[in-house]
C-alpha positions in Angstrom: 0.0 0.0 0.0 1.2 3.5 -0.9 2.3 5.4 2.2 1.0 8.7 0.7 -2.4 7.4 -0.4 -4.2 9.9 2.0 -3.1 12.9 -0.1 -3.1 13.8 -3.7 -1.9 16.7 -5.8 -4.1 18.1 -8.6 -5.5 21.3 -9.9 -8.1 23.2 -7.8 -11.5 22.6 -9.5 -12.4 26.4 -9.4 -9.1 28.3 -9.6 -7.0 25.7 -11.5 -4.1 26.4 -9.0 -2.0 23.4 -8.0 -3.5 22.1 -4.8 -3.3 19.2 -2.3 -6.3 17.2 -1.4 -6.8 15.0 1.6 -8.7 11.8 1.4 -10.8 11.7 4.6 -11.1 7.9 4.9 -7.3 7.3 4.5 -6.4 10.3 6.7 -8.7 9.1 9.4 -7.3 5.6 9.4 -3.7 6.9 9.3 -4.4 9.3 12.2 -6.0 6.5 14.3 -2.8 4.4 13.8 -0.6 7.4 14.8 -2.7 8.1 17.9 -2.6 4.4 19.1 1.2 4.9 19.7 0.9 8.1 21.7 0.6 8.2 25.4 -0.7 11.8 25.4 -3.1 12.3 22.5 -2.2 15.4 20.4 -4.3 14.8 17.3 -3.5 18.1 15.6 0.3 17.6 16.0 -0.1 14.0 14.8 -2.0 15.2 11.8 0.6 17.9 11.0 3.4 15.3 11.3 1.6 13.3 8.6 0.7 16.2 6.3 3.7 18.6 6.4 6.2 16.2 4.8 3.6 15.3 2.2 3.4 18.9 1.0 7.2 19.5 1.2 7.4 21.4 4.5 10.7 20.7 6.2 10.7 20.6 10.0 13.6 19.3 11.9 13.0 16.4 14.3 14.4 18.6 17.1 12.0 21.4 16.4 9.1 18.9 16.2 10.1 17.4 19.6 10.3 20.9 21.2 6.8 21.7 19.9 5.6 18.4 21.2 7.1 18.9 24.6 5.6 22.4 24.9 2.1 21.1 23.8 2.3 18.3 26.4 3.3 20.7 29.1 0.4 23.0 28.1 -2.0 20.1 28.1 -0.9 19.0 31.5 -1.1 22.6 32.8 -4.6 23.0 31.4 -5.7 19.7 32.9 -4.5 20.7 36.3 -6.1 24.2 36.0 -9.4 22.5 35.0 -9.2 20.1 37.9 -8.5 23.0 40.3 -11.5 24.9 39.0 -13.7 21.8 39.3 -12.5 21.4 42.9 -13.3 25.0 43.7 -16.8 24.8 42.2 -17.5 21.6 44.3 -16.5 23.5 47.5 -18.9 26.3 46.9 
C-alpha cells in the first residue's frame, strides 16, 4: 500500500491552481494508527506530522520534539487548571 495514499496533488477545481487534497477515509485511518502509539493524545500535532512532509514542508525532528514537549506541558497545565477549577466549584 502506498504510504501517501491519503493525499493527492491536482488542480483546484475552481481556480486551477496546484492544490493538495486530503482523502478523509485514509487520513482518518492513518491518524488512528498514529494516535494508538501516543501516550498523550495530540491529534493536531499527529495530523501535522503526517501532512507537512507530504506537502514538502521541512521541519527538523528537534523542532518537532520541542513543539511536542511544549504542547504536552500546556495540556498538563490546562488539565491541572481544569481540575483545580472543578474542585473550587464543588466546595462552593
